PyMOL Python script that loads the backbone (N, CA, C, O; Angstrom):
from pymol import cmd

cmd.read_pdbstr("""\
ATOM      1  N   ASP A   1       0.852  -1.176   0.000  1.00  0.00           N
ATOM      2  CA  ASP A   1       0.000   0.000   0.000  1.00  0.00           C
ATOM      3  C   ASP A   1       0.890   1.229   0.000  1.00  0.00           C
ATOM      4  O   ASP A   1       1.817   1.330   0.803  1.00  0.00           O
ATOM      5  N   ILE A   2       0.612   2.161  -0.896  1.00  0.00           N
ATOM      6  CA  ILE A   2       1.440   3.351  -1.039  1.00  0.00           C
ATOM      7  C   ILE A   2       0.575   4.586  -0.882  1.00  0.00           C
ATOM      8  O   ILE A   2      -0.536   4.644  -1.408  1.00  0.00           O
ATOM      9  N   THR A   3       1.086   5.581  -0.154  1.00  0.00           N
ATOM     10  CA  THR A   3       0.385   6.848   0.020  1.00  0.00           C
ATOM     11  C   THR A   3       1.297   7.974  -0.419  1.00  0.00           C
ATOM     12  O   THR A   3       2.470   8.006  -0.047  1.00  0.00           O
ATOM     13  N   ARG A   4       0.772   8.899  -1.207  1.00  0.00           N
ATOM     14  CA  ARG A   4       1.512  10.091  -1.607  1.00  0.00           C
ATOM     15  C   ARG A   4       0.627  11.301  -1.337  1.00  0.00           C
ATOM     16  O   ARG A   4      -0.577  11.268  -1.595  1.00  0.00           O
ATOM     17  N   ILE A   5       1.225  12.364  -0.817  1.00  0.00           N
ATOM     18  CA  ILE A   5       0.504  13.602  -0.571  1.00  0.00           C
ATOM     19  C   ILE A   5       1.110  14.660  -1.488  1.00  0.00           C
ATOM     20  O   ILE A   5       2.261  15.050  -1.294  1.00  0.00           O
ATOM     21  N   PRO A   6       0.350  15.139  -2.494  1.00  0.00           N
ATOM     22  CA  PRO A   6       0.881  16.142  -3.415  1.00  0.00           C
ATOM     23  C   PRO A   6       1.327  17.406  -2.678  1.00  0.00           C
ATOM     24  O   PRO A   6       0.736  17.791  -1.669  1.00  0.00           O
ATOM     25  N   LEU A   7       2.375  18.042  -3.196  1.00  0.00           N
ATOM     26  CA  LEU A   7       2.940  19.290  -2.684  1.00  0.00           C
ATOM     27  C   LEU A   7       3.630  19.148  -1.334  1.00  0.00           C
ATOM     28  O   LEU A   7       4.145  20.132  -0.803  1.00  0.00           O
ATOM     29  N   VAL A   8       3.651  17.962  -0.777  1.00  0.00           N
ATOM     30  CA  VAL A   8       4.353  17.700   0.482  1.00  0.00           C
ATOM     31  C   VAL A   8       5.271  16.518   0.233  1.00  0.00           C
ATOM     32  O   VAL A   8       4.849  15.514  -0.342  1.00  0.00           O
ATOM     33  N   ASN A   9       6.520  16.626   0.660  1.00  0.00           N
ATOM     34  CA  ASN A   9       7.486  15.565   0.385  1.00  0.00           C
ATOM     35  C   ASN A   9       7.399  14.447   1.425  1.00  0.00           C
ATOM     36  O   ASN A   9       8.412  14.029   1.987  1.00  0.00           O
ATOM     37  N   ILE A  10       6.180  13.970   1.673  1.00  0.00           N
ATOM     38  CA  ILE A  10       5.979  12.855   2.593  1.00  0.00           C
ATOM     39  C   ILE A  10       5.355  11.707   1.812  1.00  0.00           C
ATOM     40  O   ILE A  10       4.310  11.855   1.178  1.00  0.00           O
ATOM     41  N   LYS A  11       6.023  10.560   1.876  1.00  0.00           N
ATOM     42  CA  LYS A  11       5.504   9.351   1.250  1.00  0.00           C
ATOM     43  C   LYS A  11       5.521   8.265   2.307  1.00  0.00           C
ATOM     44  O   LYS A  11       6.305   8.323   3.254  1.00  0.00           O
ATOM     45  N   SER A  12       4.670   7.291   2.147  1.00  0.00           N
ATOM     46  CA  SER A  12       4.697   6.176   3.093  1.00  0.00           C
ATOM     47  C   SER A  12       4.351   4.883   2.382  1.00  0.00           C
ATOM     48  O   SER A  12       3.723   4.872   1.323  1.00  0.00           O
ATOM     49  N   TYR A  13       4.779   3.799   2.996  1.00  0.00           N
ATOM     50  CA  TYR A  13       4.472   2.470   2.490  1.00  0.00           C
ATOM     51  C   TYR A  13       4.264   1.542   3.670  1.00  0.00           C
ATOM     52  O   TYR A  13       4.690   1.834   4.788  1.00  0.00           O
ATOM     53  N   VAL A  14       3.607   0.425   3.415  1.00  0.00           N
ATOM     54  CA  VAL A  14       3.345  -0.554   4.458  1.00  0.00           C
ATOM     55  C   VAL A  14       4.335  -1.698   4.305  1.00  0.00           C
ATOM     56  O   VAL A  14       4.433  -2.312   3.242  1.00  0.00           O
ATOM     57  N   LEU A  15       5.062  -1.976   5.368  1.00  0.00           N
ATOM     58  CA  LEU A  15       6.009  -3.082   5.400  1.00  0.00           C
ATOM     59  C   LEU A  15       5.299  -4.259   6.076  1.00  0.00           C
ATOM     60  O   LEU A  15       4.833  -4.136   7.209  1.00  0.00           O
ATOM     61  N   LYS A  16       5.218  -5.401   5.378  1.00  0.00           N
ATOM     62  CA  LYS A  16       4.501  -6.556   5.896  1.00  0.00           C
ATOM     63  C   LYS A  16       5.432  -7.756   6.013  1.00  0.00           C
ATOM     64  O   LYS A  16       6.304  -7.965   5.170  1.00  0.00           O
ATOM     65  N   ASP A  17       5.232  -8.550   7.081  1.00  0.00           N
ATOM     66  CA  ASP A  17       5.894  -9.845   7.209  1.00  0.00           C
ATOM     67  C   ASP A  17       4.955 -10.783   7.955  1.00  0.00           C
ATOM     68  O   ASP A  17       3.782 -10.461   8.151  1.00  0.00           O
ATOM     69  N   ASP A  18       5.453 -11.922   8.367  1.00  0.00           N
ATOM     70  CA  ASP A  18       4.605 -12.918   9.037  1.00  0.00           C
ATOM     71  C   ASP A  18       4.054 -12.430  10.379  1.00  0.00           C
ATOM     72  O   ASP A  18       3.042 -12.943  10.856  1.00  0.00           O
ATOM     73  N   SER A  19       4.716 -11.440  10.989  1.00  0.00           N
ATOM     74  CA  SER A  19       4.271 -10.953  12.291  1.00  0.00           C
ATOM     75  C   SER A  19       3.232  -9.841  12.195  1.00  0.00           C
ATOM     76  O   SER A  19       2.596  -9.502  13.193  1.00  0.00           O
ATOM     77  N   GLY A  20       3.050  -9.266  10.997  1.00  0.00           N
ATOM     78  CA  GLY A  20       2.061  -8.194  10.836  1.00  0.00           C
ATOM     79  C   GLY A  20       2.532  -7.167   9.833  1.00  0.00           C
ATOM     80  O   GLY A  20       3.300  -7.474   8.921  1.00  0.00           O
ATOM     81  N   GLU A  21       2.065  -5.944  10.010  1.00  0.00           N
ATOM     82  CA  GLU A  21       2.427  -4.870   9.088  1.00  0.00           C
ATOM     83  C   GLU A  21       2.579  -3.561   9.852  1.00  0.00           C
ATOM     84  O   GLU A  21       2.010  -3.377  10.928  1.00  0.00           O
ATOM     85  N   ILE A  22       3.368  -2.652   9.266  1.00  0.00           N
ATOM     86  CA  ILE A  22       3.612  -1.353   9.886  1.00  0.00           C
ATOM     87  C   ILE A  22       3.829  -0.315   8.791  1.00  0.00           C
ATOM     88  O   ILE A  22       4.413  -0.613   7.749  1.00  0.00           O
ATOM     89  N   ASN A  23       3.359   0.893   9.033  1.00  0.00           N
ATOM     90  CA  ASN A  23       3.465   1.988   8.088  1.00  0.00           C
ATOM     91  C   ASN A  23       4.808   2.705   8.288  1.00  0.00           C
ATOM     92  O   ASN A  23       5.167   3.056   9.412  1.00  0.00           O
ATOM     93  N   ILE A  24       5.541   2.917   7.199  1.00  0.00           N
ATOM     94  CA  ILE A  24       6.850   3.570   7.232  1.00  0.00           C
ATOM     95  C   ILE A  24       6.786   4.856   6.417  1.00  0.00           C
ATOM     96  O   ILE A  24       6.351   4.839   5.266  1.00  0.00           O
ATOM     97  N   HIS A  25       7.219   5.977   7.009  1.00  0.00           N
ATOM     98  CA  HIS A  25       7.307   7.249   6.288  1.00  0.00           C
ATOM     99  C   HIS A  25       8.696   7.377   5.681  1.00  0.00           C
ATOM    100  O   HIS A  25       9.676   6.934   6.280  1.00  0.00           O
ATOM    101  N   THR A  26       8.792   7.983   4.490  1.00  0.00           N
ATOM    102  CA  THR A  26      10.084   8.146   3.837  1.00  0.00           C
ATOM    103  C   THR A  26      10.102   9.389   2.972  1.00  0.00           C
ATOM    104  O   THR A  26       9.055   9.858   2.525  1.00  0.00           O
ATOM    105  N   GLU A  27      11.294   9.924   2.735  1.00  0.00           N
ATOM    106  CA  GLU A  27      11.492  10.988   1.762  1.00  0.00           C
ATOM    107  C   GLU A  27      12.154  10.423   0.506  1.00  0.00           C
ATOM    108  O   GLU A  27      12.287  11.120  -0.500  1.00  0.00           O
ATOM    109  N   ALA A  28      12.567   9.157   0.572  1.00  0.00           N
ATOM    110  CA  ALA A  28      13.230   8.497  -0.561  1.00  0.00           C
ATOM    111  C   ALA A  28      12.184   7.999  -1.562  1.00  0.00           C
ATOM    112  O   ALA A  28      10.980   8.102  -1.325  1.00  0.00           O
ATOM    113  N   ASP A  29      12.665   7.459  -2.681  1.00  0.00           N
ATOM    114  CA  ASP A  29      11.761   6.826  -3.636  1.00  0.00           C
ATOM    115  C   ASP A  29      11.079   5.646  -2.947  1.00  0.00           C
ATOM    116  O   ASP A  29      11.679   4.977  -2.106  1.00  0.00           O
ATOM    117  N   LEU A  30       9.843   5.401  -3.304  1.00  0.00           N
ATOM    118  CA  LEU A  30       9.111   4.290  -2.703  1.00  0.00           C
ATOM    119  C   LEU A  30       9.616   2.957  -3.239  1.00  0.00           C
ATOM    120  O   LEU A  30       9.964   2.855  -4.416  1.00  0.00           O
ATOM    121  N   PRO A  31       9.659   1.927  -2.383  1.00  0.00           N
ATOM    122  CA  PRO A  31      10.089   0.608  -2.863  1.00  0.00           C
ATOM    123  C   PRO A  31       9.038   0.011  -3.800  1.00  0.00           C
ATOM    124  O   PRO A  31       7.857   0.352  -3.731  1.00  0.00           O
ATOM    125  N   LYS A  32       9.488  -0.874  -4.663  1.00  0.00           N
ATOM    126  CA  LYS A  32       8.558  -1.558  -5.559  1.00  0.00           C
ATOM    127  C   LYS A  32       7.714  -2.531  -4.755  1.00  0.00           C
ATOM    128  O   LYS A  32       8.178  -3.105  -3.770  1.00  0.00           O
ATOM    129  N   MET A  33       6.472  -2.712  -5.180  1.00  0.00           N
ATOM    130  CA  MET A  33       5.561  -3.618  -4.490  1.00  0.00           C
ATOM    131  C   MET A  33       6.116  -5.042  -4.514  1.00  0.00           C
ATOM    132  O   MET A  33       6.730  -5.465  -5.494  1.00  0.00           O
ATOM    133  N   ASN A  34       5.891  -5.768  -3.425  1.00  0.00           N
ATOM    134  CA  ASN A  34       6.281  -7.177  -3.281  1.00  0.00           C
ATOM    135  C   ASN A  34       7.784  -7.413  -3.370  1.00  0.00           C
ATOM    136  O   ASN A  34       8.220  -8.501  -3.747  1.00  0.00           O
ATOM    137  N   THR A  35       8.584  -6.395  -3.023  1.00  0.00           N
ATOM    138  CA  THR A  35      10.031  -6.519  -2.978  1.00  0.00           C
ATOM    139  C   THR A  35      10.447  -6.769  -1.533  1.00  0.00           C
ATOM    140  O   THR A  35       9.948  -6.110  -0.621  1.00  0.00           O
ATOM    141  N   LYS A  36      11.361  -7.721  -1.318  1.00  0.00           N
ATOM    142  CA  LYS A  36      11.850  -7.974   0.031  1.00  0.00           C
ATOM    143  C   LYS A  36      12.900  -6.920   0.378  1.00  0.00           C
ATOM    144  O   LYS A  36      13.881  -6.744  -0.345  1.00  0.00           O
ATOM    145  N   ILE A  37      12.680  -6.218   1.501  1.00  0.00           N
ATOM    146  CA  ILE A  37      13.604  -5.183   1.958  1.00  0.00           C
ATOM    147  C   ILE A  37      13.772  -5.289   3.467  1.00  0.00           C
ATOM    148  O   ILE A  37      12.981  -5.944   4.146  1.00  0.00           O
ATOM    149  N   SER A  38      14.799  -4.646   3.979  1.00  0.00           N
ATOM    150  CA  SER A  38      14.935  -4.435   5.416  1.00  0.00           C
ATOM    151  C   SER A  38      15.093  -2.935   5.622  1.00  0.00           C
ATOM    152  O   SER A  38      15.651  -2.236   4.776  1.00  0.00           O
ATOM    153  N   VAL A  39      14.599  -2.453   6.750  1.00  0.00           N
ATOM    154  CA  VAL A  39      14.543  -1.015   6.992  1.00  0.00           C
ATOM    155  C   VAL A  39      15.072  -0.698   8.384  1.00  0.00           C
ATOM    156  O   VAL A  39      14.764  -1.395   9.351  1.00  0.00           O
ATOM    157  N   LYS A  40      15.868   0.357   8.473  1.00  0.00           N
ATOM    158  CA  LYS A  40      16.248   0.941   9.753  1.00  0.00           C
ATOM    159  C   LYS A  40      15.420   2.212   9.859  1.00  0.00           C
ATOM    160  O   LYS A  40      15.458   3.052   8.961  1.00  0.00           O
ATOM    161  N   ALA A  41      14.664   2.363  10.960  1.00  0.00           N
ATOM    162  CA  ALA A  41      13.746   3.496  11.081  1.00  0.00           C
ATOM    163  C   ALA A  41      13.815   4.111  12.469  1.00  0.00           C
ATOM    164  O   ALA A  41      14.179   3.457  13.447  1.00  0.00           O
ATOM    165  N   LYS A  42      13.457   5.382  12.525  1.00  0.00           N
ATOM    166  CA  LYS A  42      13.367   6.114  13.791  1.00  0.00           C
ATOM    167  C   LYS A  42      11.920   6.037  14.260  1.00  0.00           C
ATOM    168  O   LYS A  42      11.000   6.376  13.516  1.00  0.00           O
ATOM    169  N   VAL A  43      11.723   5.591  15.497  1.00  0.00           N
ATOM    170  CA  VAL A  43      10.388   5.459  16.071  1.00  0.00           C
ATOM    171  C   VAL A  43      10.111   6.674  16.947  1.00  0.00           C
ATOM    172  O   VAL A  43      10.924   7.043  17.794  1.00  0.00           O
ATOM    173  N   GLN A  44       8.944   7.292  16.728  1.00  0.00           N
ATOM    174  CA  GLN A  44       8.549   8.435  17.539  1.00  0.00           C
ATOM    175  C   GLN A  44       7.110   8.241  17.999  1.00  0.00           C
ATOM    176  O   GLN A  44       6.287   7.675  17.279  1.00  0.00           O
ATOM    177  N   ASN A  45       6.821   8.711  19.195  1.00  0.00           N
ATOM    178  CA  ASN A  45       5.469   8.648  19.753  1.00  0.00           C
ATOM    179  C   ASN A  45       5.036  10.056  20.138  1.00  0.00           C
ATOM    180  O   ASN A  45       5.843  10.859  20.606  1.00  0.00           O
ATOM    181  N   VAL A  46       3.747  10.348  19.936  1.00  0.00           N
ATOM    182  CA  VAL A  46       3.207  11.612  20.406  1.00  0.00           C
ATOM    183  C   VAL A  46       3.187  11.578  21.928  1.00  0.00           C
ATOM    184  O   VAL A  46       3.523  12.559  22.591  1.00  0.00           O
ATOM    185  N   ALA A  47       2.786  10.423  22.473  1.00  0.00           N
ATOM    186  CA  ALA A  47       2.733  10.247  23.922  1.00  0.00           C
ATOM    187  C   ALA A  47       2.690   8.758  24.247  1.00  0.00           C
ATOM    188  O   ALA A  47       2.337   7.929  23.408  1.00  0.00           O
ATOM    189  N   ILE A  48       3.055   8.443  25.479  1.00  0.00           N
ATOM    190  CA  ILE A  48       2.891   7.087  25.998  1.00  0.00           C
ATOM    191  C   ILE A  48       2.082   7.223  27.282  1.00  0.00           C
ATOM    192  O   ILE A  48       2.530   7.835  28.251  1.00  0.00           O
ATOM    193  N   ILE A  49       0.888   6.646  27.273  1.00  0.00           N
ATOM    194  CA  ILE A  49      -0.019   6.755  28.414  1.00  0.00           C
ATOM    195  C   ILE A  49      -0.293   5.354  28.944  1.00  0.00           C
ATOM    196  O   ILE A  49      -0.797   4.490  28.226  1.00  0.00           O
ATOM    197  N   LYS A  50       0.047   5.144  30.211  1.00  0.00           N
ATOM    198  CA  LYS A  50      -0.120   3.843  30.867  1.00  0.00           C
ATOM    199  C   LYS A  50       0.506   2.729  30.041  1.00  0.00           C
ATOM    200  O   LYS A  50      -0.066   1.646  29.917  1.00  0.00           O
ATOM    201  N   GLY A  51       1.690   2.995  29.472  1.00  0.00           N
ATOM    202  CA  GLY A  51       2.420   2.000  28.704  1.00  0.00           C
ATOM    203  C   GLY A  51       1.937   1.817  27.282  1.00  0.00           C
ATOM    204  O   GLY A  51       2.491   0.997  26.549  1.00  0.00           O
ATOM    205  N   GLU A  52       0.912   2.562  26.868  1.00  0.00           N
ATOM    206  CA  GLU A  52       0.371   2.458  25.517  1.00  0.00           C
ATOM    207  C   GLU A  52       0.876   3.612  24.659  1.00  0.00           C
ATOM    208  O   GLU A  52       0.786   4.776  25.050  1.00  0.00           O
ATOM    209  N   SER A  53       1.407   3.278  23.489  1.00  0.00           N
ATOM    210  CA  SER A  53       1.896   4.269  22.545  1.00  0.00           C
ATOM    211  C   SER A  53       0.732   4.960  21.851  1.00  0.00           C
ATOM    212  O   SER A  53      -0.188   4.305  21.363  1.00  0.00           O
ATOM    213  N   ILE A  54       0.778   6.279  21.809  1.00  0.00           N
ATOM    214  CA  ILE A  54      -0.237   7.067  21.113  1.00  0.00           C
ATOM    215  C   ILE A  54       0.454   7.803  19.967  1.00  0.00           C
ATOM    216  O   ILE A  54       1.421   8.532  20.189  1.00  0.00           O
ATOM    217  N   GLY A  55      -0.035   7.616  18.752  1.00  0.00           N
ATOM    218  CA  GLY A  55       0.512   8.350  17.608  1.00  0.00           C
ATOM    219  C   GLY A  55       1.910   7.919  17.212  1.00  0.00           C
ATOM    220  O   GLY A  55       2.741   8.766  16.882  1.00  0.00           O
ATOM    221  N   MET A  56       2.194   6.615  17.237  1.00  0.00           N
ATOM    222  CA  MET A  56       3.520   6.128  16.873  1.00  0.00           C
ATOM    223  C   MET A  56       3.751   6.271  15.367  1.00  0.00           C
ATOM    224  O   MET A  56       2.891   5.908  14.564  1.00  0.00           O
ATOM    225  N   THR A  57       4.917   6.803  14.993  1.00  0.00           N
ATOM    226  CA  THR A  57       5.308   6.892  13.587  1.00  0.00           C
ATOM    227  C   THR A  57       6.705   6.327  13.428  1.00  0.00           C
ATOM    228  O   THR A  57       7.530   6.415  14.338  1.00  0.00           O
ATOM    229  N   LEU A  58       6.965   5.747  12.267  1.00  0.00           N
ATOM    230  CA  LEU A  58       8.298   5.254  11.928  1.00  0.00           C
ATOM    231  C   LEU A  58       8.767   5.993  10.691  1.00  0.00           C
ATOM    232  O   LEU A  58       8.078   6.012   9.670  1.00  0.00           O
ATOM    233  N   THR A  59       9.945   6.605  10.782  1.00  0.00           N
ATOM    234  CA  THR A  59      10.527   7.333   9.669  1.00  0.00           C
ATOM    235  C   THR A  59      11.775   6.590   9.214  1.00  0.00           C
ATOM    236  O   THR A  59      12.684   6.344  10.007  1.00  0.00           O
ATOM    237  N   GLU A  60      11.814   6.239   7.944  1.00  0.00           N
ATOM    238  CA  GLU A  60      12.910   5.475   7.373  1.00  0.00           C
ATOM    239  C   GLU A  60      14.224   6.236   7.453  1.00  0.00           C
ATOM    240  O   GLU A  60      14.291   7.418   7.116  1.00  0.00           O
ATOM    241  N   ILE A  61      15.280   5.539   7.907  1.00  0.00           N
ATOM    242  CA  ILE A  61      16.626   6.097   7.936  1.00  0.00           C
ATOM    243  C   ILE A  61      17.463   5.428   6.843  1.00  0.00           C
ATOM    244  O   ILE A  61      18.178   6.106   6.105  1.00  0.00           O
ATOM    245  N   GLU A  62      17.375   4.097   6.742  1.00  0.00           N
ATOM    246  CA  GLU A  62      18.100   3.318   5.731  1.00  0.00           C
ATOM    247  C   GLU A  62      17.185   2.221   5.216  1.00  0.00           C
ATOM    248  O   GLU A  62      16.280   1.759   5.909  1.00  0.00           O
ATOM    249  N   ARG A  63      17.450   1.817   3.974  1.00  0.00           N
ATOM    250  CA  ARG A  63      16.712   0.694   3.381  1.00  0.00           C
ATOM    251  C   ARG A  63      17.694  -0.162   2.608  1.00  0.00           C
ATOM    252  O   ARG A  63      18.546   0.353   1.884  1.00  0.00           O
ATOM    253  N   HIS A  64      17.571  -1.478   2.765  1.00  0.00           N
ATOM    254  CA  HIS A  64      18.421  -2.426   2.030  1.00  0.00           C
ATOM    255  C   HIS A  64      17.548  -3.446   1.353  1.00  0.00           C
ATOM    256  O   HIS A  64      18.054  -4.342   0.678  1.00  0.00           O
TER     257      HIS A  64
END
""", "prot")
cmd.dss("prot")
cmd.show_as("cartoon", "prot")
cmd.util.cbc("prot")
cmd.orient("prot")
């Protein structure tokens, strides 16, 4: 799944494996669909309340 927002340099893709899926934000070119990759990403939370993450985002740092 790919998301692009015109006029804003924010793109995202969904990384899926056997354990589930997670949305990754990137400024790089989007990976091709169904390509096996590994990603190093920065995790940020808006808040953590009672041990629960609120507004977690992952921003891609490296992709292989």
